[in-house]
C-alpha positions in Angstrom: 18.9 -15.5 -12.8 21.8 -16.4 -10.5 23.2 -19.3 -12.5 26.3 -20.1 -14.4 26.0 -19.9 -18.2 26.3 -23.7 -18.4 23.3 -24.1 -16.1 21.3 -21.5 -18.1 22.1 -23.2 -21.4 21.1 -26.6 -20.0 17.8 -25.2 -18.7 17.3 -23.4 -22.1 17.6 -26.7 -23.9 15.0 -28.3 -21.6 12.6 -25.4 -22.2 13.3 -25.4 -26.0 12.5 -29.1 -26.1 9.2 -28.5 -24.2 8.2 -25.8 -26.7 9.1 -28.0 -29.6 7.5 -31.1 -28.2 4.0 -32.2 -29.3 3.7 -32.4 -33.0 0.4 -31.2 -34.3 -1.6 -32.9 -37.1 -5.3 -32.3 -37.1 -5.9 -34.8 -39.9 -4.4 -37.6 -37.8 -5.6 -36.1 -34.5 -2.1 -35.8 -33.2 -1.8 -33.1 -30.6 -5.5 -32.3 -30.9 -7.8 -31.4 -27.9 -9.9 -33.7 -26.0 -10.0 -37.3 -24.9 -9.1 -39.4 -28.0 -8.8 -43.0 -29.0 -6.6 -44.5 -31.8 -8.5 -46.2 -34.7 -7.5 -47.5 -38.1 -9.4 -47.0 -41.4 -9.0 -48.4 -44.9 -8.4 -45.1 -46.6 -5.5 -44.0 -44.4 -2.2 -45.9 -43.9 -1.6 -44.4 -40.4 -3.6 -44.7 -37.2 -5.9 -41.8 -36.5 -6.8 -40.3 -33.1 -10.5 -39.4 -33.0 -12.6 -38.1 -30.1 -14.0 -40.9 -27.9 -17.4 -39.2 -28.1 -17.4 -40.0 -31.8 -17.0 -43.7 -31.2 -20.0 -43.6 -28.8 -22.3 -42.2 -31.4 -25.1 -44.5 -32.6 -24.0 -43.6 -36.2 -20.5 -44.9 -35.7 -20.1 -48.4 -37.3 -17.3 -50.4 -38.8 -18.9 -50.6 -42.2 -19.2 -46.8 -42.7 -18.1 -45.3 -46.0 -15.3 -42.8 -46.0 -17.7 -40.0 -46.7 -20.0 -41.1 -43.9 -17.1 -41.4 -41.5 -15.7 -38.0 -42.4 -19.2 -36.4 -42.1 -19.5 -37.9 -38.6 -16.0 -36.9 -37.6 -16.7 -33.3 -38.7 -19.5 -33.2 -36.1 -17.2 -34.4 -33.3 -13.8 -33.1 -34.2 -13.7 -29.3 -34.7 -9.9 -29.2 -35.4 -10.3 -31.8 -38.2 -13.3 -29.9 -39.6 -11.3 -26.7 -39.7 -8.4 -28.4 -41.6 -10.7 -30.3 -43.9 -13.5 -27.9 -44.6 -12.3 -24.3 -44.0 -10.1 -22.2 -46.2 -8.5 -18.9 -44.9 -6.1 -16.4 -46.5 -2.5 -16.9 -45.5 -1.1 -13.5 -44.4 2.4 -14.3 -45.7 1.5 -15.6 -49.2 -2.1 -14.3 -49.6 -3.1 -17.8 -50.8 -6.1 -19.7 -49.5 -4.9 -22.5 -47.2 -6.6 -25.0 -44.8 -7.4 -23.5 -41.4 -4.9 -25.3 -39.1 -5.1 -24.0 -35.5 -2.0 -22.4 -34.0 -1.1 -23.0 -30.3 -3.0 -20.1 -28.8 -6.1 -21.0 -30.8 -5.9 -24.6 -29.5 -5.6 -23.3 -26.0 -8.7 -21.2 -26.4 -10.5 -24.0 -28.1 -9.9 -26.2 -25.1 -11.9 -23.7 -23.0 -14.7 -23.5 -25.5 -15.0 -27.2 -25.9 -14.6 -27.9 -22.2 -17.9 -26.0 -21.6 -19.7 -27.3 -24.7 -18.9 -31.0 -24.0 -19.8 -30.5 -20.3 -23.1 -29.1 -21.5 -22.5 -25.7 -20.0 -23.3 -22.4 -21.6 -20.1 -21.0 -23.3 -19.2 -17.6 -21.9 -15.8 -15.9 -22.7 -14.2 -12.5 -22.5 -11.0 -12.3 -24.6 -8.4 -9.6 -24.4 -6.6 -9.6 -27.8 -3.0 -8.6 -28.5 -1.4 -8.8 -31.9 -2.9 -10.9 -34.6 -2.9 -14.5 -33.4 -6.4 -15.2 -34.9 -8.6 -15.0 -31.8 -11.6 -13.4 -33.7 -11.1 -15.8 -36.6 -11.3 -18.8 -34.2 -14.5 -17.5 -32.6 -16.1 -16.9 -36.0 -15.2 -20.3 -37.3 -16.3 -22.1 -34.1 -19.7 -20.5 -34.4 -19.8 -21.5 -38.1 -19.0 -25.1 -37.1 -21.9 -25.2 -34.6 -24.3 -23.8 -37.2 -23.0 -26.0 -40.1 -22.5 -29.3 -38.2 -24.3 -29.4 -34.9 -27.5 -27.4 -34.8 -30.4 -26.4 -37.0 -32.2 -23.1 -36.4 -29.3 -21.9 -34.2 -29.1 -18.2 -34.8 -26.1 -15.9 -34.2 -25.3 -12.3 -33.8 -22.1 -10.6 -34.9 -21.6 -7.1 -33.5 -18.6 -4.9 -33.8 -17.9 -1.2 -32.9 -18.7 -0.1 -36.5 -20.9 -1.7 -39.1 -18.1 -2.2 -41.6 -16.1 -4.3 -39.2 -19.2 -6.6 -38.7 -19.6 -6.8 -42.5 -15.9 -7.9 -42.8 -16.6 -10.7 -40.3 -19.6 -11.7 -42.3 -17.5 -11.8 -45.5 -15.2 -14.3 -43.9 -18.2 -16.4 -43.0 -19.4 -16.3 -46.7 -16.0 -17.5 -47.8 -16.2 -20.5 -45.5 -19.5 -21.5 -47.1 -18.3 -20.9 -50.6 -15.3 -23.2 -50.2 -17.2 -25.9 -48.2 -16.6 -29.5 -49.6 -19.9 -30.5 -51.2 -19.5 -34.2 -50.3 -19.3 -33.3 -46.5 -22.2 -30.9 -46.5 -25.3 -32.4 -44.8 -27.8 -29.7 -45.4 -30.7 -30.1 -47.7 -29.4 -27.3 -50.0 -26.0 -26.2 -51.2 -23.9 -24.4 -48.5 -24.3 -20.7 -49.1 -25.9 -17.6 -47.6 -29.4 -16.6 -48.7 -31.2 -13.3 -47.9 -33.6 -13.4 -45.0 -36.9 -11.6 -45.6 -35.2 -8.8 -47.6 -33.1 -7.8 -44.6 -29.7 -6.3 -45.4 -28.3 -7.3 -42.0 -29.5 -10.9 -41.8 -28.4 -14.0 -43.8 -29.6 -17.6 -43.6 -27.5 -20.6 -44.1 -29.2 -22.7 -46.8 -30.2 -26.1 -45.6 -29.6 -25.4 -42.0 -32.1 -22.8 -41.1 -29.5 -20.9 -39.1 -29.5 -17.1 -39.4 -26.5 -14.8 -39.0 -27.2 -11.2 -38.1 -24.6 -8.5 -38.4 -24.9 -5.3 -36.4 -22.8 -2.6 -34.8 -22.8 -0.9 -31.4 -24.0 2.2 -33.2 -27.3 0.5 -34.0 -29.4 -1.4 -31.3 -32.2 -2.2 -33.7 -30.8 -5.7 -34.3 -31.9 -6.8 -30.9 -35.6 -6.1 -31.5 -37.5 -9.4 -31.5 -34.1 -11.2 -31.2 -33.9 -15.0 -31.1 -30.2 -15.7 -30.7 -28.3 -18.7 -29.5 -24.8 -17.2 -30.0 -23.2 -13.8 -30.0 -19.8 -12.6 -31.0 -19.2 -9.1 -29.6 -16.1 -7.6 -31.2 -13.9 -4.7 -30.2 -16.1 -3.9 -27.2 -13.6 -1.5 -25.7 -14.2 0.8 -28.7 -18.0 0.8 -28.5 -19.5 4.3 -28.0 -20.5 5.1 -24.5 -23.0 8.0 -24.3 -25.9 8.9 -22.0 -28.3 7.2 -24.5 -26.2 4.3 -25.7 -23.7 2.4 -23.6 -21.9 -0.9 -24.1 -23.3 -2.2 -20.8 -26.9 -1.6 -22.1 -26.2 -3.3 -25.4 -24.5 -6.3 -23.8 -27.3 -6.7 -21.2 -29.8 -6.7 -24.0 -27.8 -9.4 -25.9 -27.5 -11.6 -22.8 -31.2 -11.2 -22.2 -31.9 -12.5 -25.7 -29.8 -15.6 -25.2 -31.0 -18.4 -22.9 -28.4 -19.8 -20.4 -28.6 -23.3 -21.8 -26.0 -25.8 -23.2 -24.7 -24.9 -26.6 -25.3 -21.2 -26.3 -22.3 -18.9 -26.7 -21.4 -15.3 -25.8 -17.9 -14.1 -26.6 -16.9 -10.6 -25.8 -13.5 -9.7 -27.2 -11.4 -6.6 -27.8 -8.0 -5.1 -28.0 -7.3 -2.9 -25.0 -8.4 0.8 -25.1 -7.5 2.1 -21.7 -8.9 1.3 -18.4 -12.0 2.3 -16.5 -14.3 1.6 -19.5 -16.9 -1.2 -19.7 -14.6 -3.7 -21.3 -11.8 -3.2 -18.8 -14.3 -3.4 -15.9 -15.7 -6.7 -17.2 -12.2 -8.1 -17.8 -11.3 -7.4 -14.2 -14.5 -9.0 -12.9 -13.8 -12.1 -15.0 -10.1 -12.2 -14.0 -11.2 -12.1 -10.3 -13.7 -14.9 -10.8 -16.7 -12.6 -10.2 -18.5 -13.0 -13.6 -19.8 -15.9 -15.7 -17.0 -15.6 -18.3 -13.6 -17.1 -18.7 -10.9 -14.4 -19.0 -8.5 -15.3 -21.9 -5.4 -13.4 -22.8 -2.6 -14.6 -25.2 0.9 -13.2 -24.5 3.3 -12.6 -27.4 5.6 -15.4 -26.3 2.9 -18.0 -26.7 2.8 -17.4 -30.4 5.2 -19.8 -32.2 6.7 -17.5 -34.8 8.2 -15.1 -32.2 11.5 -17.0 -31.7 15.0 -16.5 -32.9 17.1 -19.7 -32.4 20.5 -19.1 -30.8 23.6 -21.2 -30.6 25.9 -21.4 -27.5 28.1 -18.5 -28.5 25.1 -16.2 -29.3 23.4 -17.3 -26.2 26.4 -16.4 -24.0 26.5 -12.9 -25.4 22.8 -12.6 -25.0 22.8 -13.6 -21.3 25.6 -11.1 -20.6 23.5 -8.3 -22.0 20.1 -9.0 -20.4 18.3 -6.2 -18.6 16.0 -6.7 -15.7 12.9 -7.1 -17.8 14.5 -9.8 -19.9 15.7 -11.6 -16.7 12.1 -11.5 -15.5 11.1 -13.1 -18.8 13.6 -15.9 -18.1 12.2 -16.3 -14.6 8.7 -16.6 -16.0 9.8 -19.7 -18.0 10.7 -18.3 -21.5 13.7 -19.9 -23.3 16.6 -18.0 -24.8 15.2 -18.3 -28.3 12.1 -16.2 -27.3 14.2 -13.7 -25.3 16.5 -13.3 -28.3 13.5 -12.5 -30.5 12.4 -9.9 -27.9 16.0 -8.6 -27.6 16.2 -7.8 -31.3 12.6 -6.8 -31.9 12.7 -4.1 -29.2 15.4 -2.3 -31.1 12.7 -1.4 -33.7 10.8 0.4 -31.0 11.5 3.8 -29.6 11.2 2.5 -26.0 10.5 -0.7 -24.0 7.0 0.7 -23.3 6.3 1.0 -27.1 7.2 -2.7 -27.5 5.0 -3.7 -24.6 2.1 -1.8 -26.1 2.5 -3.8 -29.3 3.6 -7.1 -27.8 2.3 -7.4 -24.2 3.4 -10.2 -22.0 0.3 -10.0 -19.7 -3.0 -8.2 -19.5 -1.5 -5.4 -17.4 0.9 -4.5 -20.1 -1.9 -4.8 -22.7 -4.0 -2.2 -20.8 -1.1 0.1 -20.1 -1.5 3.5 -21.8 1.0 5.5 -23.8 2.0 8.9 -22.7 3.6 10.4 -19.6 2.0 8.3 -16.9 2.5 9.6 -13.4 2.0 6.3 -11.7 4.1 3.3 -12.8 1.9 0.5 -13.9 3.5 -2.2 -11.7 2.9 0.0 -8.6 -0.8 0.5 -9.6 -1.2 -3.2 -10.1 0.3 -3.9 -6.7 -2.2 -1.4 -5.2 -5.0 -3.1 -7.1 -4.3 -6.3 -5.3 -6.0 -4.8 -2.2 -9.1 -3.8 -4.0 -12.4 -5.4 -3.1 -15.4 -5.5 -5.4 -17.6 -7.0 -2.6 -18.4 -3.7 -0.8 -21.6 -3.4 1.1 -23.7 -0.9 -0.9 -26.2 1.5 0.6 -26.6 5.0 1.9 -25.4 7.1 4.9 -28.2 9.5 5.9 -29.7 11.5 8.7 -33.1 12.8 9.7 -33.0 15.3 6.8 -31.1 15.8 3.6 -29.7 19.2 4.5 -29.5 21.6 7.4 -28.9 20.8 11.1 -31.2 17.8 11.1 -29.1 16.1 8.4 -26.5 15.4 11.2 -29.1 13.9 13.5 -29.6 10.1 13.7 -26.8 9.4 11.1 -26.8 5.8 10.1 -25.9 3.4 7.2 -28.7 1.6 5.5 -28.0 -1.2 3.1 -29.6 -0.5 -0.3 -28.7 -2.1 -3.7 -29.5 1.2 -5.3 -27.4 3.3 -2.9 -24.3 5.3 -3.8 -22.2 4.5 -0.8 -19.7 1.6 -1.0 -18.6 0.6 2.5 -15.7 -1.8 3.0 -15.3 -1.3 6.8 -17.7 -0.1 9.5 -16.4 2.6 11.8 -14.3 1.4 14.8 -14.9 3.3 18.0 -11.2 3.8 18.7 -10.1 4.7 15.1 -9.4 8.1 13.5 -10.9 8.9 10.1 -10.5 11.5 7.4 -13.0 12.3 4.7 -12.1 14.0 1.4 -14.4 15.4 -1.2 -13.9 16.3 -4.9 -16.8 18.3 -6.2 -18.0 17.6 -9.8 -21.0 18.7 -11.8 -24.7 18.4 -11.2 -25.7 16.8 -14.6 -25.2 13.2 -15.7 -22.7 14.4 -18.4 -20.5 16.3 -15.9 -17.5 15.1 -13.8 -18.4 13.0 -10.8 -18.5 14.2 -7.3 -16.7 11.8 -5.0 -16.5 11.4 -1.2 -13.9 9.1 0.2 -13.5 8.0 3.8 -10.1 6.8 5.0 -9.0 5.2 8.2 -5.9 7.2 9.2 -5.3 5.6 12.6 -1.9 4.2 11.4 0.7 5.5 9.0 -0.8 3.2 6.4 -4.3 4.7 5.7 -7.0 2.4 4.4 -10.0 3.5 2.2 -13.1 2.4 4.0 -16.0 4.0 2.1 -16.8 5.9 -1.0 -19.8 7.9 -2.4 -19.9 8.8 -6.1 -22.6 10.5 -8.1 -24.1 13.8 -9.3 -25.9 16.0 -6.9 -26.6 19.7 -6.1 -23.5 21.1 -4.3 -25.3 22.2 -1.1 -26.7 18.7 -0.8 -23.2 17.2 -1.5 -21.7 19.3 1.3 -24.3 17.9 3.8 -23.9 14.4 2.4 -20.1 14.6 3.0 -20.8 15.8 6.6 -23.1 12.8 7.2 -20.4 10.4 6.0 -17.8 12.2 8.2 -20.1 12.1 11.1 -20.7 8.4 10.6 -17.0 7.8 10.7 -16.4 9.1 14.2 -16.8 12.8 13.4 -13.9 12.6 10.9 -11.9 15.6 9.7 -13.8 16.7 6.6 -11.7 18.1 3.7 -13.7 19.5 0.9 -12.0 20.7 -2.3 -13.5 24.1 -2.7 -12.5 25.3 -6.2 -15.9 24.6 -7.7 -17.8 26.3 -4.9 -15.6 29.4 -5.0 -16.0 29.7 -8.8 -19.8 29.7 -8.2 -19.7 32.8 -6.0 -22.8 34.5 -7.4 -25.5 36.5 -5.6 -28.2 34.1 -6.7 -26.4 31.0 -5.6 -24.4 31.9 -2.6 -22.1 28.9 -3.1 -19.2 30.8 -1.5 -20.8 30.4 1.8 -22.0 26.8 1.6 -19.0 25.6 3.5 -19.3 28.4 6.0 -22.8 27.4 6.8 -21.8 23.8 7.0 -19.0 24.7 9.5 -21.5 26.1 11.9 -23.0 22.7 12.4 -20.1 20.5 11.6 -17.1 22.2 13.1 -14.5 19.5 12.3 -14.2 21.0 8.8 -10.8 21.6 7.3 -9.9 25.3 7.0 -7.0 27.1 5.3 -5.3 30.5 5.5 -7.2 33.7 6.1 -9.8 35.5 4.0 -10.3 39.2 4.2 -13.8 38.8 2.9 -14.7 36.7 5.9 -13.2 39.3 8.3 -9.9 37.5 8.8 -11.3 34.1 9.8 -9.9 30.8 8.6 -11.4 29.9 5.2 -13.1 26.5 4.9 -12.2 24.1 2.2 -9.0 22.9 0.4 -8.1 25.0 -2.6 -6.4 23.2 -5.5 -4.0 25.3 -7.5 -0.8 24.5 -9.4 1.3 24.4 -6.1 -1.2 22.4 -4.0 -2.0 19.9 -6.8 1.8 19.3 -7.3 2.0 18.6 -3.5 -1.0 16.3 -3.3 -0.1 14.3 -6.4 3.5 13.9 -5.2 2.2 12.6 -1.9 0.2 10.0 -3.8 3.2 9.1 -5.9 5.2 8.5 -2.8 2.5 6.4 -1.2 2.2 4.1 -4.2 6.0 3.8 -4.4 6.3 2.9 -0.7 3.1 0.9 -0.5 1.9 3.0 2.4 -1.8 3.2 1.7 -4.5 0.5 1.0 -7.0 1.0 -1.8 -10.3 -0.8 -2.0 -11.9 0.7 -5.1 -10.8 -0.4 -8.6 -11.9 2.9 -9.9 -9.0 4.6 -8.2 -6.5 2.3 -9.8 -8.2 2.8 -13.2 -7.8 6.5 -12.9 -4.2 6.3 -11.9 -3.4 4.3 -15.1 -4.6 7.2 -17.3 -3.3 10.1 -15.1 -0.6 12.0 -17.0 1.8 14.8 -16.6 1.4 17.2 -19.5 4.3 19.0 -21.3 3.6 22.2 -19.4 4.1 20.3 -16.1 0.4 20.2 -15.1 -1.4 17.0 -14.2 -4.7 15.6 -15.5 -6.5 12.5 -16.8 -6.1 11.4 -20.4 -8.9 13.1 -22.6 -12.2 11.2 -22.1 -11.3 9.9 -18.7 -11.7 11.1 -15.1 -9.5 11.7 -12.0 -12.2 12.5 -9.4 -11.7 9.4 -7.4 -7.9 9.7 -7.6 -8.0 13.3 -6.3 -9.9 12.4 -3.2 -7.1 10.0 -2.3 -4.4 12.5 -3.1 -6.0 15.2 -1.0 -6.8 12.9 1.9 -3.3 11.4 2.1 -1.7 14.8 1.8 -3.7 16.2 4.7 -3.1 13.1 6.7 0.6 13.5 6.2 0.8 17.2 7.3 -1.8 17.5 10.0 -1.0 17.3 13.7 -2.0 14.1 15.6 -5.7 14.2 16.4 -6.8 13.9 20.0 -9.8 11.7 20.8 -12.4 14.4 21.3 -16.1 14.9 20.6 -16.7 17.9 18.3 -20.3 18.1 19.6 -18.7 19.6 22.8 -17.3 22.4 20.7 -13.7 21.2 20.7 -12.3 21.3 17.2 -9.2 19.0 16.8 -7.5 21.1 14.1 
């Protein structure tokens, strides 16, 4: 923002004019979406802009009555239909008013209509922030298709709890109750009728279109489903259990809807942390890897969030701007918008509290409250290096465990494998493999094996294994991966194994046995129980966890390591420092992937340089 105030004011006026430009009148078609043509009609004293597709209809004729003309326009002009046929409750006055789309709703509509008019299936994932009416738009758009465009075109409305779905259905009922009778083209009056005594299904009279309400708690709605449209609401809050997961439900919904023109699937939610199904699907769509458009509306796109300033107010405002506000200016906001932010943020305890309520981008929307260890901008910078296109397979040897497990070690591509490989081993590179041991059952923490190329001072994640497995098999699996990557130094976090030191299990000696056959295993200190020898494994305690986490903090700050797995970034976003000074993931989340990076990068920073040797010759480079 290295400009004189005069230059800033002049630029502000240009931006203000752009924001104010483009009057919107859906009755006259002014500012409406789509390719339009100007026409005149007897019952209006002004020209009207209507969609060109309407004029191409075989039903369009000069001698049409007003009612016939309006009925036809309702089928081709969604924005006009909303203003003419739909009543919604105004949040300020609590009165029923015509549904006139705001600017964010018009932007989203352009995406929906772009696919529909082009005869493509409509697929959207929408990250909501504040109440700009995203869910309302989707509901009304689906109602339009059922009331005006299609017969026997069934829809599903599913929210995280049944009451939320019922509330959406109530809004739909209101649309039908207020529908202008002269514009209704169905054979019976517009209203809902029960369908075969079902409490969850209603049928629109005269159209044959059914509307089913369900919740993520109940998958029964999908049995025998025949849907053309689905509105999946607040997906980030859907329960995720071993028997019911959002992914399973969404997969079932998508399987019930054919990928043909006119079909619609919209998945929307407010943010509820990262690493969950909704966040993962959002990131896939954002990176262009899914079938869905990713839609987010920032606070400054909403017209009401403005405080007009005069030159004297603007001059004082410019003099007081902090770095975040200067960044808003650089992003194209005008001073009216920044003035609104400047005053609104004073209501909040901190800038982060404001951004949680009024995010400027999807990164802020997903940001978590609490004492985050890793600054969100640094995590997002790290995320830029992530790669979802890993080669998936398994690294294995002649056997699963024992000495033969390290013979004939190779990578085999397999879509069902647990290894993600981003780089093959290079013969002249050094590698380090770190292991965080989780539980054996599907409900337990994950076990994670991460391989890093540590040839340079900027290590790169090259492979990762993640799953649930018996701990002795995990130890051999990690040795196979280390062997595959040029007999890498293998660092296994040993707390879990040491806590399992029982006579029946013998877990204390799993690493000692492994070291006999894979000597390039990290050892620490001395252990009197092992007759003074170095003890295998990395032990995490308060002191060592502080050290490894701080190493990771420094690496993110300086940009001195390259991540490939989005899971690591997800875990960093929910990793917190607790009031007692300890570290851990937010309740309900994991830090297993993160800890493999922290341990690996710490060991890489403190170890001596590794000579190029062959551990099979008995030379241990540690």
